[in-house]
All heavy atoms as TSV, in Angstrom:
chain	resi	resn	atom	element	x	y	z
A	1	MET	N	N	0.822	-1.177	0.002
A	1	MET	CA	C	0.001	-0.001	0.005
A	1	MET	C	C	0.877	1.264	-0.006
A	1	MET	O	O	0.671	2.148	-0.803
A	1	MET	CB	C	-0.924	-0.031	1.230
A	1	MET	CG	C	-1.876	1.120	1.278
A	1	MET	SD	S	-3.070	0.887	2.590
A	1	MET	CE	C	-2.604	2.244	3.623
A	2	VAL	N	N	1.848	1.323	0.900
A	2	VAL	CA	C	2.740	2.473	0.974
A	2	VAL	C	C	3.573	2.593	-0.307
A	2	VAL	O	O	3.713	3.683	-0.856
A	2	VAL	CB	C	3.656	2.371	2.215
A	2	VAL	CG1	C	4.722	3.444	2.190
A	2	VAL	CG2	C	2.832	2.476	3.474
A	3	GLU	N	N	4.086	1.450	-0.777
A	3	GLU	CA	C	4.892	1.484	-1.980
A	3	GLU	C	C	4.079	1.963	-3.182
A	3	GLU	O	O	4.581	2.731	-4.001
A	3	GLU	CB	C	5.490	0.099	-2.246
A	3	GLU	CG	C	6.531	-0.280	-1.197
A	3	GLU	CD	C	6.955	-1.742	-1.296
A	3	GLU	OE1	O	6.092	-2.597	-1.529
A	3	GLU	OE2	O	8.155	-1.986	-1.144
A	4	MET	N	N	2.843	1.525	-3.264
A	4	MET	CA	C	1.987	1.964	-4.381
A	4	MET	C	C	1.723	3.464	-4.290
A	4	MET	O	O	1.758	4.181	-5.286
A	4	MET	CB	C	0.650	1.192	-4.354
A	4	MET	CG	C	0.781	-0.243	-4.776
A	4	MET	SD	S	-0.781	-1.149	-4.674
A	4	MET	CE	C	-1.837	-0.184	-5.696
A	5	TRP	N	N	1.481	3.984	-3.070
A	5	TRP	CA	C	1.256	5.404	-2.892
A	5	TRP	C	C	2.490	6.185	-3.324
A	5	TRP	O	O	2.371	7.204	-4.013
A	5	TRP	CB	C	0.913	5.701	-1.439
A	5	TRP	CG	C	0.495	7.127	-1.232
A	5	TRP	CD1	C	-0.766	7.600	-1.272
A	5	TRP	CD2	C	1.335	8.263	-1.010
A	5	TRP	NE1	N	-0.778	8.972	-1.076
A	5	TRP	CE2	C	0.514	9.395	-0.909
A	5	TRP	CE3	C	2.706	8.426	-0.886
A	5	TRP	CZ2	C	1.007	10.663	-0.694
A	5	TRP	CZ3	C	3.220	9.700	-0.657
A	5	TRP	CH2	C	2.368	10.808	-0.573
A	6	LEU	N	N	3.646	5.720	-2.923
A	6	LEU	CA	C	4.900	6.410	-3.300
A	6	LEU	C	C	5.055	6.465	-4.827
A	6	LEU	O	O	5.400	7.506	-5.383
A	6	LEU	CB	C	6.108	5.706	-2.679
A	6	LEU	CG	C	6.292	5.876	-1.174
A	6	LEU	CD1	C	7.413	4.944	-0.692
A	6	LEU	CD2	C	6.603	7.315	-0.816
A	7	LEU	N	N	4.792	5.341	-5.474
A	7	LEU	CA	C	4.935	5.298	-6.937
A	7	LEU	C	C	3.924	6.206	-7.635
A	7	LEU	O	O	4.259	6.859	-8.619
A	7	LEU	CB	C	4.810	3.852	-7.429
A	7	LEU	CG	C	5.982	2.947	-7.064
A	7	LEU	CD1	C	5.661	1.508	-7.430
A	7	LEU	CD2	C	7.273	3.409	-7.709
A	8	GLU	N	N	2.713	6.265	-7.113
A	8	GLU	CA	C	1.688	7.134	-7.707
A	8	GLU	C	C	2.013	8.610	-7.553
A	8	GLU	O	O	1.601	9.434	-8.367
A	8	GLU	CB	C	0.305	6.844	-7.084
A	8	GLU	CG	C	-0.273	5.504	-7.488
A	8	GLU	CD	C	-1.548	5.194	-6.749
A	8	GLU	OE1	O	-2.086	6.067	-6.027
A	8	GLU	OE2	O	-2.030	4.051	-6.877
A	9	HIS	N	N	2.741	8.953	-6.480
A	9	HIS	CA	C	3.006	10.354	-6.182
A	9	HIS	C	C	4.490	10.719	-6.293
A	9	HIS	O	O	4.904	11.748	-5.799
A	9	HIS	CB	C	2.529	10.687	-4.761
A	9	HIS	CG	C	1.048	10.530	-4.635
A	9	HIS	ND1	N	0.449	9.351	-4.241
A	9	HIS	CD2	C	0.037	11.394	-4.892
A	9	HIS	CE1	C	-0.861	9.524	-4.230
A	9	HIS	NE2	N	-1.142	10.759	-4.633
A	10	GLN	N	N	5.275	9.899	-6.988
A	10	GLN	CA	C	6.694	10.160	-7.072
A	10	GLN	C	C	7.033	11.484	-7.757
A	10	GLN	O	O	8.076	12.066	-7.496
A	10	GLN	CB	C	7.439	9.005	-7.746
A	10	GLN	CG	C	7.250	8.903	-9.238
A	10	GLN	CD	C	7.995	7.691	-9.799
A	10	GLN	OE1	O	8.253	6.731	-9.090
A	10	GLN	NE2	N	8.343	7.764	-11.055
A	11	ASP	N	N	6.140	11.992	-8.591
A	11	ASP	CA	C	6.404	13.259	-9.275
A	11	ASP	C	C	6.361	14.457	-8.335
A	11	ASP	O	O	6.901	15.517	-8.648
A	11	ASP	CB	C	5.432	13.460	-10.443
A	11	ASP	CG	C	3.967	13.432	-10.018
A	11	ASP	OD1	O	3.658	12.780	-8.997
A	11	ASP	OD2	O	3.148	14.060	-10.720
A	12	ILE	N	N	5.768	14.297	-7.151
A	12	ILE	CA	C	5.714	15.409	-6.216
A	12	ILE	C	C	6.542	15.172	-4.949
A	12	ILE	O	O	6.575	16.000	-4.061
A	12	ILE	CB	C	4.256	15.732	-5.796
A	12	ILE	CG1	C	3.611	14.540	-5.105
A	12	ILE	CG2	C	3.449	16.203	-6.985
A	12	ILE	CD1	C	2.304	14.853	-4.439
A	13	ILE	N	N	7.246	14.028	-4.890
A	13	ILE	CA	C	8.018	13.699	-3.717
A	13	ILE	C	C	9.475	14.084	-3.923
A	13	ILE	O	O	10.093	13.746	-4.938
A	13	ILE	CB	C	7.918	12.175	-3.430
A	13	ILE	CG1	C	6.500	11.810	-3.046
A	13	ILE	CG2	C	8.895	11.754	-2.314
A	13	ILE	CD1	C	6.259	10.321	-2.896
A	14	ASN	N	N	10.026	14.771	-2.946
A	14	ASN	CA	C	11.447	15.085	-2.916
A	14	ASN	C	C	12.116	13.929	-2.171
A	14	ASN	O	O	12.119	13.886	-0.942
A	14	ASN	CB	C	11.675	16.409	-2.184
A	14	ASN	CG	C	13.131	16.768	-2.081
A	14	ASN	OD1	O	14.008	15.947	-2.204
A	14	ASN	ND2	N	13.370	18.059	-1.842
A	15	SER	N	N	12.661	12.987	-2.945
A	15	SER	CA	C	13.188	11.775	-2.326
A	15	SER	C	C	14.373	12.052	-1.410
A	15	SER	O	O	14.506	11.418	-0.354
A	15	SER	CB	C	13.569	10.736	-3.383
A	15	SER	OG	O	14.533	11.237	-4.268
A	16	VAL	N	N	15.231	13.000	-1.757
A	16	VAL	CA	C	16.382	13.325	-0.905
A	16	VAL	C	C	15.891	13.915	0.428
A	16	VAL	O	O	16.364	13.551	1.494
A	16	VAL	CB	C	17.346	14.304	-1.623
A	16	VAL	CG1	C	18.452	14.766	-0.693
A	16	VAL	CG2	C	17.923	13.662	-2.876
A	17	GLY	N	N	14.943	14.822	0.339
A	17	GLY	CA	C	14.399	15.438	1.548
A	17	GLY	C	C	13.678	14.427	2.425
A	17	GLY	O	O	13.819	14.458	3.657
A	18	LEU	N	N	12.924	13.523	1.820
A	18	LEU	CA	C	12.216	12.505	2.602
A	18	LEU	C	C	13.200	11.527	3.234
A	18	LEU	O	O	13.005	11.119	4.380
A	18	LEU	CB	C	11.213	11.771	1.720
A	18	LEU	CG	C	10.160	10.927	2.436
A	18	LEU	CD1	C	9.404	11.726	3.494
A	18	LEU	CD2	C	9.190	10.329	1.430
A	19	ASP	N	N	14.264	11.174	2.507
A	19	ASP	CA	C	15.315	10.339	3.095
A	19	ASP	C	C	15.870	10.968	4.374
A	19	ASP	O	O	15.997	10.333	5.394
A	19	ASP	CB	C	16.476	10.114	2.119
A	19	ASP	CG	C	16.236	9.040	1.096
A	19	ASP	OD1	O	15.294	8.224	1.269
A	19	ASP	OD2	O	16.998	8.980	0.109
A	20	LYS	N	N	16.185	12.261	4.280
A	20	LYS	CA	C	16.744	12.968	5.432
A	20	LYS	C	C	15.733	13.064	6.565
A	20	LYS	O	O	16.061	12.842	7.727
A	20	LYS	CB	C	17.181	14.375	5.021
A	20	LYS	CG	C	18.455	14.410	4.221
A	20	LYS	CD	C	18.848	15.844	3.922
A	20	LYS	CE	C	20.116	15.878	3.083
A	20	LYS	NZ	N	20.540	17.260	2.800
A	21	ARG	N	N	14.496	13.410	6.229
A	21	ARG	CA	C	13.439	13.574	7.246
A	21	ARG	C	C	13.194	12.290	8.030
A	21	ARG	O	O	12.975	12.314	9.232
A	21	ARG	CB	C	12.163	14.016	6.535
A	21	ARG	CG	C	10.962	14.179	7.410
A	21	ARG	CD	C	11.090	15.444	8.249
A	21	ARG	NE	N	9.974	15.582	9.126
A	21	ARG	CZ	C	9.215	16.675	9.190
A	21	ARG	NH1	N	9.467	17.701	8.436
A	21	ARG	NH2	N	8.229	16.729	10.026
A	22	LEU	N	N	13.278	11.154	7.338
A	22	LEU	CA	C	12.980	9.883	7.971
A	22	LEU	C	C	14.219	9.171	8.488
A	22	LEU	O	O	14.129	8.103	9.092
A	22	LEU	CB	C	12.234	8.955	6.994
A	22	LEU	CG	C	10.867	9.494	6.553
A	22	LEU	CD1	C	10.261	8.589	5.495
A	22	LEU	CD2	C	9.930	9.658	7.727
A	23	GLY	N	N	15.415	9.755	8.242
A	23	GLY	CA	C	16.646	9.163	8.729
A	23	GLY	C	C	17.129	7.965	7.916
A	23	GLY	O	O	17.829	7.114	8.440
A	24	PHE	N	N	16.734	7.903	6.654
A	24	PHE	CA	C	17.182	6.813	5.787
A	24	PHE	C	C	18.558	7.146	5.199
A	24	PHE	O	O	18.885	8.324	5.053
A	24	PHE	CB	C	16.215	6.600	4.615
A	24	PHE	CG	C	14.846	6.143	5.004
A	24	PHE	CD1	C	13.821	6.188	4.096
A	24	PHE	CD2	C	14.551	5.663	6.268
A	24	PHE	CE1	C	12.529	5.770	4.420
A	24	PHE	CE2	C	13.279	5.236	6.611
A	24	PHE	CZ	C	12.253	5.280	5.682
A	25	PRO	N	N	19.328	6.142	4.818
A	25	PRO	CA	C	20.587	6.412	4.099
A	25	PRO	C	C	20.307	7.157	2.805
A	25	PRO	O	O	19.260	6.943	2.178
A	25	PRO	CB	C	21.139	5.019	3.815
A	25	PRO	CG	C	20.460	4.108	4.789
A	25	PRO	CD	C	19.111	4.716	5.055
A	26	ASN	N	N	21.252	8.015	2.411
A	26	ASN	CA	C	21.079	8.764	1.168
A	26	ASN	C	C	20.835	7.830	-0.009
A	26	ASN	O	O	21.517	6.812	-0.133
A	26	ASN	CB	C	22.332	9.609	0.876
A	26	ASN	CG	C	22.498	10.735	1.864
A	26	ASN	OD1	O	21.542	11.165	2.499
A	26	ASN	ND2	N	23.721	11.218	1.993
A	27	GLY	N	N	19.870	8.155	-0.844
A	27	GLY	CA	C	19.578	7.398	-2.043
A	27	GLY	C	C	18.604	6.260	-1.873
A	27	GLY	O	O	18.307	5.561	-2.842
A	28	THR	N	N	18.102	6.049	-0.683
A	28	THR	CA	C	17.170	4.935	-0.442
A	28	THR	C	C	15.944	5.046	-1.344
A	28	THR	O	O	15.600	4.099	-2.064
A	28	THR	CB	C	16.737	4.870	1.036
A	28	THR	OG1	O	17.894	4.675	1.842
A	28	THR	CG2	C	15.744	3.761	1.268
A	29	LEU	N	N	15.282	6.184	-1.320
A	29	LEU	CA	C	14.059	6.332	-2.127
A	29	LEU	C	C	14.375	6.513	-3.600
A	29	LEU	O	O	13.610	6.055	-4.463
A	29	LEU	CB	C	13.219	7.491	-1.601
A	29	LEU	CG	C	12.581	7.221	-0.249
A	29	LEU	CD1	C	11.907	8.466	0.306
A	29	LEU	CD2	C	11.584	6.081	-0.334
A	30	GLN	N	N	15.517	7.101	-3.907
A	30	GLN	CA	C	15.911	7.227	-5.304
A	30	GLN	C	C	16.078	5.827	-5.930
A	30	GLN	O	O	15.616	5.589	-7.051
A	30	GLN	CB	C	17.217	8.004	-5.449
A	30	GLN	CG	C	17.687	8.120	-6.874
A	30	GLN	CD	C	19.067	8.738	-6.981
A	30	GLN	OE1	O	19.722	8.992	-5.992
A	30	GLN	NE2	N	19.492	8.957	-8.191
A	31	LYS	N	N	16.718	4.928	-5.215
A	31	LYS	CA	C	16.914	3.565	-5.714
A	31	LYS	C	C	15.569	2.849	-5.842
A	31	LYS	O	O	15.362	2.060	-6.751
A	31	LYS	CB	C	17.852	2.787	-4.806
A	31	LYS	CG	C	19.271	3.308	-4.869
A	31	LYS	CD	C	20.151	2.632	-3.854
A	31	LYS	CE	C	21.535	3.285	-3.854
A	31	LYS	NZ	N	22.353	2.848	-2.739
A	32	PHE	N	N	14.642	3.147	-4.921
A	32	PHE	CA	C	13.311	2.561	-5.005
A	32	PHE	C	C	12.592	3.036	-6.279
A	32	PHE	O	O	12.034	2.233	-7.028
A	32	PHE	CB	C	12.500	2.924	-3.767
A	32	PHE	CG	C	11.049	2.618	-3.866
A	32	PHE	CD1	C	10.586	1.307	-3.773
A	32	PHE	CD2	C	10.112	3.638	-4.070
A	32	PHE	CE1	C	9.227	1.018	-3.895
A	32	PHE	CE2	C	8.763	3.345	-4.165
A	32	PHE	CZ	C	8.312	2.036	-4.086
A	33	PHE	N	N	12.628	4.341	-6.517
A	33	PHE	CA	C	11.943	4.893	-7.688
A	33	PHE	C	C	12.633	4.534	-9.005
A	33	PHE	O	O	11.973	4.093	-9.939
A	33	PHE	CB	C	11.852	6.431	-7.593
A	33	PHE	CG	C	10.942	6.949	-6.509
A	33	PHE	CD1	C	11.359	7.911	-5.615
A	33	PHE	CD2	C	9.656	6.470	-6.384
A	33	PHE	CE1	C	10.541	8.393	-4.621
A	33	PHE	CE2	C	8.811	6.934	-5.380
A	33	PHE	CZ	C	9.249	7.890	-4.516
A	34	LYS	N	N	13.922	4.696	-9.053
A	34	LYS	CA	C	14.645	4.550	-10.318
A	34	LYS	C	C	14.932	3.105	-10.684
A	34	LYS	O	O	14.848	2.716	-11.863
A	34	LYS	CB	C	15.942	5.337	-10.243
A	34	LYS	CG	C	16.644	5.504	-11.570
A	34	LYS	CD	C	17.766	6.501	-11.494
A	34	LYS	CE	C	18.390	6.696	-12.858
A	34	LYS	NZ	N	19.486	7.665	-12.802
A	35	TYR	N	N	15.280	2.301	-9.711
A	35	TYR	CA	C	15.727	0.939	-10.001
A	35	TYR	C	C	14.771	-0.143	-9.482
A	35	TYR	O	O	15.043	-1.331	-9.652
A	35	TYR	CB	C	17.115	0.679	-9.402
A	35	TYR	CG	C	18.143	1.698	-9.890
A	35	TYR	CD1	C	18.692	2.611	-9.019
A	35	TYR	CD2	C	18.536	1.727	-11.227
A	35	TYR	CE1	C	19.626	3.548	-9.463
A	35	TYR	CE2	C	19.451	2.656	-11.677
A	35	TYR	CZ	C	20.014	3.563	-10.781
A	35	TYR	OH	O	20.926	4.474	-11.226
A	36	GLY	N	N	13.693	0.255	-8.830
A	36	GLY	CA	C	12.731	-0.735	-8.358
A	36	GLY	C	C	13.207	-1.515	-7.158
A	36	GLY	O	O	12.681	-2.610	-6.874
A	37	ARG	N	N	14.187	-1.009	-6.441
A	37	ARG	CA	C	14.675	-1.697	-5.253
A	37	ARG	C	C	13.578	-1.719	-4.195
A	37	ARG	O	O	12.915	-0.727	-3.927
A	37	ARG	CB	C	15.909	-1.003	-4.704
A	37	ARG	CG	C	16.446	-1.670	-3.463
A	37	ARG	CD	C	17.647	-0.936	-2.942
A	37	ARG	NE	N	18.825	-1.712	-3.321
A	37	ARG	CZ	C	20.049	-1.364	-3.016
A	37	ARG	NH1	N	20.290	-0.222	-2.394
A	37	ARG	NH2	N	21.068	-2.123	-3.362
A	38	LYS	N	N	13.409	-2.878	-3.592
A	38	LYS	CA	C	12.365	-3.036	-2.557
A	38	LYS	C	C	12.758	-2.309	-1.271
A	38	LYS	O	O	13.922	-2.225	-0.916
A	38	LYS	CB	C	12.150	-4.518	-2.251
A	38	LYS	CG	C	11.681	-5.317	-3.437
A	38	LYS	CD	C	10.286	-4.955	-3.790
A	38	LYS	CE	C	9.824	-5.777	-4.968
A	38	LYS	NZ	N	8.581	-5.304	-5.509
A	39	LEU	N	N	11.761	-1.788	-0.584
A	39	LEU	CA	C	11.943	-1.185	0.739
A	39	LEU	C	C	11.691	-2.256	1.780
A	39	LEU	O	O	10.756	-3.052	1.655
A	39	LEU	CB	C	10.964	-0.037	0.941
A	39	LEU	CG	C	11.119	1.165	0.017
A	39	LEU	CD1	C	9.940	2.111	0.191
A	39	LEU	CD2	C	12.425	1.876	0.258
A	40	ASN	N	N	12.532	-2.266	2.816
A	40	ASN	CA	C	12.283	-3.282	3.866
A	40	ASN	C	C	11.091	-2.844	4.714
A	40	ASN	O	O	10.657	-1.705	4.684
A	40	ASN	CB	C	13.544	-3.548	4.697
A	40	ASN	CG	C	14.002	-2.362	5.518
A	40	ASN	OD1	O	13.201	-1.545	5.928
A	40	ASN	ND2	N	15.308	-2.277	5.748
A	41	GLN	N	N	10.582	-3.791	5.486
A	41	GLN	CA	C	9.359	-3.572	6.266
A	41	GLN	C	C	9.523	-2.427	7.256
A	41	GLN	O	O	8.585	-1.653	7.474
A	41	GLN	CB	C	8.976	-4.875	6.987
A	41	GLN	CG	C	7.599	-4.820	7.594
A	41	GLN	CD	C	6.484	-4.709	6.567
A	41	GLN	OE1	O	6.648	-5.097	5.414
A	41	GLN	NE2	N	5.370	-4.147	6.971
A	42	LYS	N	N	10.703	-2.324	7.860
A	42	LYS	CA	C	10.954	-1.262	8.852
A	42	LYS	C	C	10.808	0.117	8.193
A	42	LYS	O	O	10.204	1.019	8.783
A	42	LYS	CB	C	12.369	-1.442	9.402
A	42	LYS	CG	C	12.747	-0.492	10.480
A	42	LYS	CD	C	14.154	-0.840	10.989
A	42	LYS	CE	C	14.638	0.157	12.011
A	42	LYS	NZ	N	16.019	-0.140	12.435
A	43	ARG	N	N	11.303	0.277	6.984
A	43	ARG	CA	C	11.203	1.564	6.301
A	43	ARG	C	C	9.772	1.833	5.821
A	43	ARG	O	O	9.307	2.978	5.876
A	43	ARG	CB	C	12.184	1.602	5.135
A	43	ARG	CG	C	13.613	1.672	5.644
A	43	ARG	CD	C	14.602	2.006	4.580
A	43	ARG	NE	N	15.909	2.131	5.222
A	43	ARG	CZ	C	16.983	1.506	4.833
A	43	ARG	NH1	N	16.942	0.699	3.793
A	43	ARG	NH2	N	18.133	1.685	5.451
A	44	ILE	N	N	9.076	0.806	5.409
A	44	ILE	CA	C	7.698	0.964	4.983
A	44	ILE	C	C	6.847	1.452	6.167
A	44	ILE	O	O	6.014	2.365	6.024
A	44	ILE	CB	C	7.126	-0.351	4.413
A	44	ILE	CG1	C	7.799	-0.634	3.063
A	44	ILE	CG2	C	5.607	-0.302	4.268
A	44	ILE	CD1	C	7.476	-1.999	2.484
A	45	ILE	N	N	7.051	0.862	7.325
A	45	ILE	CA	C	6.322	1.283	8.521
A	45	ILE	C	C	6.629	2.723	8.878
A	45	ILE	O	O	5.715	3.503	9.199
A	45	ILE	CB	C	6.628	0.337	9.711
A	45	ILE	CG1	C	6.019	-1.047	9.432
A	45	ILE	CG2	C	6.122	0.905	11.033
A	45	ILE	CD1	C	6.493	-2.128	10.392
A	46	LYS	N	N	7.885	3.118	8.783
A	46	LYS	CA	C	8.279	4.488	9.103
A	46	LYS	C	C	7.642	5.478	8.129
A	46	LYS	O	O	7.155	6.531	8.536
A	46	LYS	CB	C	9.805	4.603	9.052
A	46	LYS	CG	C	10.334	5.771	9.822
A	46	LYS	CD	C	11.833	5.634	10.039
A	46	LYS	CE	C	12.295	6.674	11.039
A	46	LYS	NZ	N	13.715	6.570	11.294
A	47	ILE	N	N	7.594	5.139	6.845
A	47	ILE	CA	C	6.955	6.013	5.840
A	47	ILE	C	C	5.468	6.083	6.122
A	47	ILE	O	O	4.849	7.163	6.068
A	47	ILE	CB	C	7.221	5.492	4.406
A	47	ILE	CG1	C	8.701	5.611	4.070
A	47	ILE	CG2	C	6.385	6.258	3.393
A	47	ILE	CD1	C	9.115	4.857	2.828
A	48	HIS	N	N	4.848	4.952	6.433
A	48	HIS	CA	C	3.416	4.921	6.708
A	48	HIS	C	C	3.037	5.805	7.877
A	48	HIS	O	O	2.096	6.591	7.827
A	48	HIS	CB	C	2.972	3.475	6.958
A	48	HIS	CG	C	1.508	3.324	7.106
A	48	HIS	ND1	N	0.918	3.037	8.304
A	48	HIS	CD2	C	0.479	3.454	6.225
A	48	HIS	CE1	C	-0.395	2.969	8.157
A	48	HIS	NE2	N	-0.690	3.219	6.901
A	49	ARG	N	N	3.831	5.724	8.943
A	49	ARG	CA	C	3.565	6.585	10.125
A	49	ARG	C	C	3.710	8.045	9.779
A	49	ARG	O	O	2.943	8.892	10.239
A	49	ARG	CB	C	4.512	6.214	11.266
A	49	ARG	CG	C	4.146	4.904	11.904
A	49	ARG	CD	C	5.054	4.577	13.043
A	49	ARG	NE	N	4.687	3.292	13.646
A	49	ARG	CZ	C	5.500	2.534	14.333
A	49	ARG	NH1	N	6.724	2.923	14.562
A	49	ARG	NH2	N	5.086	1.391	14.805
A	50	PHE	N	N	4.700	8.373	8.962
A	50	PHE	CA	C	4.925	9.748	8.534
A	50	PHE	C	C	3.728	10.254	7.718
A	50	PHE	O	O	3.233	11.352	7.923
A	50	PHE	CB	C	6.223	9.852	7.733
A	50	PHE	CG	C	6.501	11.240	7.217
A	50	PHE	CD1	C	6.929	12.231	8.086
A	50	PHE	CD2	C	6.360	11.541	5.891
A	50	PHE	CE1	C	7.199	13.513	7.627
A	50	PHE	CE2	C	6.616	12.826	5.410
A	50	PHE	CZ	C	7.026	13.811	6.284
A	51	LEU	N	N	3.232	9.419	6.814
A	51	LEU	CA	C	2.087	9.804	5.997
A	51	LEU	C	C	0.821	9.982	6.845
A	51	LEU	O	O	0.054	10.905	6.590
A	51	LEU	CB	C	1.829	8.765	4.891
A	51	LEU	CG	C	2.914	8.675	3.809
A	51	LEU	CD1	C	2.629	7.524	2.857
A	51	LEU	CD2	C	3.052	9.989	3.066
A	52	LEU	N	N	0.639	9.126	7.818
A	52	LEU	CA	C	-0.501	9.269	8.721
A	52	LEU	C	C	-0.401	10.576	9.514
A	52	LEU	O	O	-1.398	11.276	9.685
A	52	LEU	CB	C	-0.590	8.081	9.690
A	52	LEU	CG	C	-1.035	6.767	9.101
A	52	LEU	CD1	C	-0.931	5.666	10.139
A	52	LEU	CD2	C	-2.457	6.878	8.556
A	53	LYS	N	N	0.789	10.900	9.952
A	53	LYS	CA	C	1.009	12.146	10.683
A	53	LYS	C	C	0.666	13.336	9.795
A	53	LYS	O	O	0.027	14.303	10.227
A	53	LYS	CB	C	2.453	12.227	11.159
A	53	LYS	CG	C	2.775	13.437	11.975
A	53	LYS	CD	C	4.227	13.441	12.401
A	53	LYS	CE	C	4.559	14.747	13.092
A	53	LYS	NZ	N	5.990	14.852	13.407
A	54	LEU	N	N	1.076	13.300	8.540
A	54	LEU	CA	C	0.753	14.383	7.616
A	54	LEU	C	C	-0.742	14.531	7.402
A	54	LEU	O	O	-1.271	15.638	7.383
A	54	LEU	CB	C	1.426	14.157	6.259
A	54	LEU	CG	C	2.912	14.383	6.168
A	54	LEU	CD1	C	3.392	14.077	4.772
A	54	LEU	CD2	C	3.280	15.786	6.557
A	55	SER	N	N	-1.437	13.424	7.267
A	55	SER	CA	C	-2.879	13.497	6.992
A	55	SER	C	C	-3.631	13.996	8.224
A	55	SER	O	O	-4.606	14.707	8.114
A	55	SER	CB	C	-3.427	12.152	6.547
A	55	SER	OG	O	-3.338	11.198	7.595
A	56	ILE	N	N	-3.175	13.657	9.412
A	56	ILE	CA	C	-3.800	14.145	10.632
A	56	ILE	C	C	-3.610	15.649	10.743
A	56	ILE	O	O	-4.540	16.400	11.023
A	56	ILE	CB	C	-3.262	13.420	11.874
A	56	ILE	CG1	C	-3.753	11.970	11.864
A	56	ILE	CG2	C	-3.681	14.126	13.157
A	56	ILE	CD1	C	-3.087	11.091	12.874
A	57	GLU	N	N	-2.369	16.118	10.508
A	57	GLU	CA	C	-2.105	17.543	10.591
A	57	GLU	C	C	-2.871	18.296	9.539
A	57	GLU	O	O	-3.430	19.360	9.799
A	57	GLU	CB	C	-0.599	17.801	10.423
A	57	GLU	CG	C	0.218	17.349	11.610
A	57	GLU	CD	C	1.699	17.486	11.395
A	57	GLU	OE1	O	2.126	17.967	10.322
A	57	GLU	OE2	O	2.460	17.126	12.305
A	58	LYS	N	N	-3.014	17.727	8.360
A	58	LYS	CA	C	-3.753	18.374	7.287
A	58	LYS	C	C	-5.238	18.476	7.677
A	58	LYS	O	O	-5.852	19.507	7.471
A	58	LYS	CB	C	-3.585	17.584	5.986
A	58	LYS	CG	C	-4.260	18.238	4.810
A	58	LYS	CD	C	-4.029	17.453	3.551
A	58	LYS	CE	C	-4.702	18.115	2.384
A	58	LYS	NZ	N	-4.591	17.365	1.163
A	59	SER	N	N	-5.784	17.433	8.255
A	59	SER	CA	C	-7.192	17.447	8.654
A	59	SER	C	C	-7.444	18.498	9.719
A	59	SER	O	O	-8.425	19.209	9.686
A	59	SER	CB	C	-7.603	16.077	9.190
A	59	SER	OG	O	-7.535	15.115	8.187
A	60	GLU	N	N	-6.525	18.614	10.679
A	60	GLU	CA	C	-6.686	19.609	11.735
A	60	GLU	C	C	-6.612	21.026	11.161
A	60	GLU	O	O	-7.374	21.880	11.567
A	60	GLU	CB	C	-5.600	19.410	12.803
A	60	GLU	CG	C	-5.799	18.164	13.624
A	60	GLU	CD	C	-4.632	17.892	14.573
A	60	GLU	OE1	O	-3.628	18.622	14.530
A	60	GLU	OE2	O	-4.744	16.931	15.356
A	61	ASP	N	N	-5.702	21.231	10.215
A	61	ASP	CA	C	-5.593	22.556	9.582
A	61	ASP	C	C	-6.865	22.901	8.832
A	61	ASP	O	O	-7.346	24.017	8.878
A	61	ASP	CB	C	-4.403	22.596	8.605
A	61	ASP	CG	C	-3.067	22.583	9.346
A	61	ASP	OD1	O	-3.044	22.844	10.557
A	61	ASP	OD2	O	-2.034	22.300	8.682
A	62	ASN	N	N	-7.447	21.949	8.133
A	62	ASN	CA	C	-8.667	22.172	7.375
A	62	ASN	C	C	-9.840	22.514	8.291
A	62	ASN	O	O	-10.652	23.353	7.968
A	62	ASN	CB	C	-9.021	20.960	6.500
A	62	ASN	CG	C	-8.099	20.815	5.333
A	62	ASN	OD1	O	-7.434	21.769	4.915
A	62	ASN	ND2	N	-8.024	19.612	4.779
A	63	GLU	N	N	-9.924	21.848	9.431
A	63	GLU	CA	C	-11.008	22.107	10.373
A	63	GLU	C	C	-10.889	23.525	10.937
A	63	GLU	O	O	-11.881	24.210	11.110
A	63	GLU	CB	C	-10.992	21.095	11.504
A	63	GLU	CG	C	-11.434	19.704	11.064
A	63	GLU	CD	C	-11.281	18.678	12.172
A	63	GLU	OE1	O	-11.041	19.064	13.318
A	63	GLU	OE2	O	-11.410	17.488	11.877
A	64	GLU	N	N	-9.658	23.962	11.252
A	64	GLU	CA	C	-9.462	25.302	11.796
A	64	GLU	C	C	-9.800	26.374	10.762
A	64	GLU	O	O	-10.371	27.412	11.084
A	64	GLU	CB	C	-8.022	25.455	12.283
A	64	GLU	CG	C	-7.705	24.656	13.512
A	64	GLU	CD	C	-6.234	24.753	13.897
A	64	GLU	OE1	O	-5.507	25.555	13.314
A	64	GLU	OE2	O	-5.834	24.002	14.808
A	65	ASN	N	N	-9.461	26.120	9.516
A	65	ASN	CA	C	-9.716	27.090	8.454
A	65	ASN	C	C	-11.193	27.207	8.107
A	65	ASN	O	O	-11.659	28.248	7.650
A	65	ASN	CB	C	-8.928	26.741	7.178
A	65	ASN	CG	C	-7.437	26.951	7.364
A	65	ASN	OD1	O	-7.012	27.722	8.217
A	65	ASN	ND2	N	-6.658	26.224	6.593
A	66	SER	N	N	-11.963	26.164	8.337
A	66	SER	CA	C	-13.374	26.170	7.996
A	66	SER	C	C	-14.215	26.876	9.054
A	66	SER	O	O	-15.368	27.186	8.814
A	66	SER	CB	C	-13.888	24.750	7.793
A	66	SER	OG	O	-13.827	24.021	9.002
A	67	LYS	N	N	-13.663	27.167	10.216
A	67	LYS	CA	C	-14.429	27.813	11.299
A	67	LYS	C	C	-14.477	29.300	11.132
A	67	LYS	O	O	-13.739	29.964	10.563
A	67	LYS	CB	C	-13.816	27.489	12.654
A	67	LYS	CG	C	-14.014	26.033	13.000
A	67	LYS	CD	C	-13.404	25.731	14.342
A	67	LYS	CE	C	-13.569	24.255	14.665
A	67	LYS	NZ	N	-13.005	23.909	15.943
């Protein structure tokens, strides 16, 4: 699920920035996008938690703006 989301949105993802933000070795996401290298389960979980955090923050921002 996470890998599919990443592939669908790779045109808007800064892979270097996301690597740094999540503490991955340099080039981890670039190798995933460019060469199809698989992400291990630990990294998938970390990306998933990050995406959930973004969606929660986005929802809270939208609720405040609608008031």
